[in-house]
C-alpha positions as CSV (number, residue, x, y, z in Angstrom):
1,X,-0.1,0.0,0.0
2,X,2.7,2.6,0.9
3,X,4.3,1.9,-2.6
4,X,1.0,2.3,-4.4
5,X,0.3,5.4,-2.4
6,X,3.9,6.7,-3.6
7,X,3.5,6.0,-7.0
8,X,0.2,7.5,-7.3
9,X,1.2,10.7,-5.6
10,X,4.4,10.6,-8.2
11,X,2.2,10.0,-11.3
12,X,0.0,13.0,-10.0
13,X,2.8,15.4,-10.5
14,X,4.5,13.8,-13.4
15,X,1.1,14.0,-15.5
16,X,1.2,17.9,-14.7
17,X,-2.3,17.7,-12.9
18,X,-3.2,21.3,-11.7
19,X,-6.1,22.1,-10.1
20,X,-5.8,25.7,-10.7
21,X,-5.9,25.0,-14.5
22,X,-9.0,22.8,-14.0
23,X,-10.7,25.8,-12.4
24,X,-9.6,28.4,-14.8
25,X,-10.9,26.5,-17.8
26,X,-14.2,25.0,-16.5
27,X,-15.9,27.8,-18.1
28,X,-15.0,26.4,-21.5
29,X,-17.5,23.4,-20.9
30,X,-20.1,25.7,-22.1
31,X,-18.9,25.2,-25.7
32,X,-19.8,21.8,-25.3
33,X,-22.8,21.3,-22.5
34,X,-24.9,24.3,-23.9
35,X,-25.4,22.6,-27.3
36,X,-24.9,19.2,-25.8
37,X,-28.1,18.9,-24.2
38,X,-29.9,20.9,-27.0
39,X,-30.1,17.7,-29.6
40,X,-31.0,18.1,-33.1
41,X,-33.0,14.9,-33.6
42,X,-34.1,15.6,-37.3
43,X,-31.0,16.4,-38.4
44,X,-29.3,13.3,-36.8
45,X,-31.9,11.0,-37.9
46,X,-31.8,12.4,-41.3
47,X,-28.3,12.4,-41.9
48,X,-26.7,9.6,-39.7
49,X,-29.0,6.8,-39.9
50,X,-27.4,5.3,-43.2
51,X,-24.0,6.3,-41.5
52,X,-25.1,4.2,-38.5
53,X,-25.9,1.2,-40.9
54,X,-22.7,1.3,-42.5
55,X,-20.9,1.1,-39.1
56,X,-22.9,-2.1,-38.1
57,X,-22.0,-3.3,-41.8
58,X,-18.5,-2.5,-41.1
59,X,-18.5,-4.5,-37.8
60,X,-20.1,-7.8,-39.3
61,X,-18.0,-8.0,-42.3
62,X,-14.7,-7.3,-40.1
63,X,-16.0,-9.8,-37.3
64,X,-16.5,-12.7,-39.9
65,X,-13.6,-12.5,-41.7
66,X,-11.1,-11.6,-38.6
67,X,-12.6,-14.5,-36.8
68,X,-12.5,-17.1,-39.3
69,X,-8.9,-16.0,-40.2
70,X,-7.9,-16.4,-36.8
71,X,-9.8,-19.9,-36.2
72,X,-6.6,-22.0,-37.9
73,X,-4.2,-19.5,-36.8
74,X,-5.1,-20.5,-33.4
75,X,-4.5,-24.2,-33.8
76,X,-1.0,-23.4,-34.8
77,X,-0.6,-20.8,-32.1
78,X,-1.4,-23.5,-29.3
79,X,1.2,-26.2,-27.9
80,X,-1.7,-28.4,-27.7
81,X,-2.0,-28.9,-31.3
82,X,1.1,-27.6,-33.0
83,X,3.9,-30.0,-32.9
84,X,6.5,-28.1,-34.3
85,X,8.2,-25.5,-31.7
86,X,9.5,-23.1,-34.6
87,X,6.1,-22.9,-36.1
88,X,4.7,-22.4,-32.8
89,X,6.8,-19.5,-32.0
90,X,6.1,-18.0,-35.5
91,X,2.3,-18.2,-35.1
92,X,2.3,-17.1,-31.4
93,X,4.7,-14.1,-32.2
94,X,2.6,-13.2,-35.4
95,X,-0.6,-12.9,-33.2
96,X,1.2,-11.1,-30.4
97,X,2.5,-8.6,-32.8
98,X,-0.9,-8.0,-34.5
99,X,-2.4,-7.5,-31.0
100,X,0.2,-4.8,-29.8
101,X,-0.8,-2.6,-32.9
102,X,-3.8,-0.2,-31.8
103,X,-6.8,-0.3,-34.1
104,X,-6.6,3.5,-34.9
105,X,-3.1,3.0,-36.3
106,X,-4.2,0.0,-38.3
107,X,-7.1,2.4,-39.4
108,X,-4.8,5.2,-40.1
109,X,-2.6,2.9,-42.1
110,X,-5.2,1.4,-44.3
111,X,-6.7,4.7,-44.9
112,X,-3.4,5.6,-46.5
113,X,-3.3,2.4,-48.4
114,X,-6.8,2.0,-49.8
115,X,-8.2,5.6,-49.2
116,X,-10.6,7.0,-47.0
117,X,-13.8,5.2,-46.4
118,X,-15.5,2.0,-45.1
119,X,-13.2,-0.4,-46.9
120,X,-10.3,1.0,-44.8
121,X,-12.4,0.6,-41.7
122,X,-13.2,-3.3,-42.5
123,X,-9.6,-4.1,-42.8
124,X,-8.6,-2.3,-39.8
125,X,-11.1,-4.4,-37.9
126,X,-10.2,-7.4,-39.5
127,X,-6.9,-7.0,-37.8
128,X,-8.5,-6.3,-34.5
129,X,-10.7,-9.3,-34.7
130,X,-8.0,-11.4,-35.8
131,X,-5.9,-10.4,-32.7
132,X,-8.5,-10.8,-30.1
133,X,-9.8,-14.0,-31.5
134,X,-6.2,-15.3,-32.1
135,X,-5.4,-14.5,-28.3
136,X,-8.6,-15.8,-26.5
137,X,-8.8,-19.1,-28.9
138,X,-5.4,-20.3,-28.8
139,X,-5.4,-20.1,-24.7
140,X,-8.9,-22.1,-24.9
141,X,-7.2,-24.8,-27.3
142,X,-4.2,-25.1,-24.7
143,X,-6.6,-26.3,-22.2
144,X,-8.8,-28.7,-24.0
145,X,-8.9,-32.4,-23.2
146,X,-6.1,-34.2,-25.1
147,X,-7.7,-37.5,-24.7
148,X,-10.0,-37.5,-27.8
149,X,-7.0,-36.2,-29.8
150,X,-4.6,-38.9,-28.6
151,X,-7.3,-41.7,-29.2
152,X,-7.7,-40.2,-32.7
153,X,-4.0,-40.6,-33.4
154,X,-3.8,-43.9,-32.0
155,X,-6.7,-45.2,-34.5
156,X,-4.6,-44.0,-37.4
157,X,-5.7,-40.6,-38.2
158,X,-3.1,-38.0,-39.1
159,X,-2.3,-35.1,-36.8
160,X,-4.4,-32.7,-39.0
161,X,-7.3,-34.9,-39.2
162,X,-7.6,-35.7,-35.4
163,X,-7.2,-32.0,-34.6
164,X,-10.4,-31.6,-36.9
165,X,-12.1,-34.4,-35.3
166,X,-11.1,-34.2,-31.8
167,X,-9.9,-30.7,-31.0
168,X,-12.1,-28.6,-33.1
169,X,-15.5,-29.8,-31.7
170,X,-14.1,-29.3,-28.2
171,X,-13.5,-25.3,-28.9
172,X,-16.6,-24.6,-31.2
173,X,-19.0,-23.3,-28.2
174,X,-16.1,-21.0,-27.2
175,X,-15.5,-19.8,-30.8
176,X,-19.1,-19.0,-30.9
177,X,-19.3,-17.0,-27.7
178,X,-15.8,-15.1,-28.4
179,X,-17.3,-14.3,-32.1
180,X,-20.4,-12.4,-30.7
181,X,-18.3,-10.7,-27.9
182,X,-15.9,-9.5,-30.7
183,X,-18.8,-8.5,-33.0
184,X,-19.8,-6.2,-30.1
185,X,-16.5,-4.8,-29.6
186,X,-16.2,-4.0,-33.3
187,X,-19.6,-1.8,-33.1
188,X,-17.9,0.4,-30.6
189,X,-14.4,0.4,-32.3
190,X,-15.8,0.7,-35.6
191,X,-17.3,4.3,-34.3
192,X,-13.8,5.1,-33.3
193,X,-12.3,4.2,-36.4
194,X,-14.5,6.5,-38.4
195,X,-13.0,9.6,-36.7
196,X,-9.9,8.9,-38.8
197,X,-11.6,8.7,-41.9
198,X,-12.5,4.9,-41.9
199,X,-16.0,5.2,-42.6
200,X,-19.2,4.8,-40.6
201,X,-20.9,7.2,-38.2
202,X,-17.7,8.3,-36.6
203,X,-16.9,10.4,-39.9
204,X,-20.2,12.5,-39.1
205,X,-19.2,12.9,-35.5
206,X,-15.6,14.1,-36.6
207,X,-17.0,16.6,-39.0
208,X,-19.4,18.1,-36.6
209,X,-17.1,18.2,-33.7
210,X,-14.8,20.2,-35.9
211,X,-17.6,23.0,-36.2
212,X,-18.7,22.6,-32.7
213,X,-21.9,21.3,-33.4
214,X,-22.4,19.0,-30.5
215,X,-26.1,19.6,-30.8
216,X,-25.8,17.2,-33.8
217,X,-23.4,14.9,-31.9
218,X,-25.3,14.2,-28.9
219,X,-28.5,12.5,-30.8
220,X,-25.9,10.4,-32.8
221,X,-24.6,9.1,-29.4
222,X,-28.2,8.2,-28.5
223,X,-28.6,6.5,-31.6
224,X,-25.4,4.5,-31.3
225,X,-26.1,3.5,-27.6
226,X,-29.3,2.1,-28.7
227,X,-27.8,0.1,-31.5
228,X,-25.2,-1.2,-29.1
229,X,-27.7,-2.3,-26.5
230,X,-30.1,-3.7,-29.1
231,X,-27.1,-5.7,-30.5
232,X,-25.9,-6.9,-27.2
233,X,-29.2,-8.3,-26.0
234,X,-29.4,-10.2,-29.2
235,X,-26.0,-11.5,-28.5
236,X,-26.8,-12.6,-25.3
237,X,-30.1,-14.4,-26.5
238,X,-28.2,-16.0,-29.4
239,X,-25.6,-17.4,-27.0
240,X,-28.0,-18.8,-24.5
241,X,-29.7,-20.5,-27.7
242,X,-26.7,-21.8,-29.0
243,X,-24.6,-22.6,-25.9
């Protein structure tokens, strides 16, 4: 506890937190709050509905591509199903490398590579989905029951056949649960990626922010909240039905 307290105090001064500056700039909040609580619903529904639909489409496509690319890679990144140390290290390192790069950086990279728009957002979120699914699924494979896998090999099956018939069925329920969870994350992430030009409703939010039109941003945020809650409830329902 003393160390935690000392480190907290040290960090407090290191980041330059200043109560006087906070009080002095407190009046600037009116630039946001005065308009934020005066939403322009008609404008938001007319101009942001299609962009919100585009955000959901980006998330769906990216989740499907990223997760299904991660499925075979996860077996190579697991000690339980990869018999070769060298390839295990290569695949594990690759997934770790992908995971260390923020999704915003992927978005900036792909907007330069393929241009502004939803395609760049899809590519960025494919990497995002791939990283998360690869991490979760490879660790799940590490903890599977190896008995069926060894039994399949003892009966004459090749390693690939044994993995497909014995290991894959064990992790499919987890894969389904992870997929739905990642889809929810992609909805939120795709809004953020739109701020750097990767398509979706985030692009509209950033445009309105530049002109300090928070009266147009606040109803968009509410629409996003409604969409996220609806998708989350659908995911919970679907998980219960499948699992």
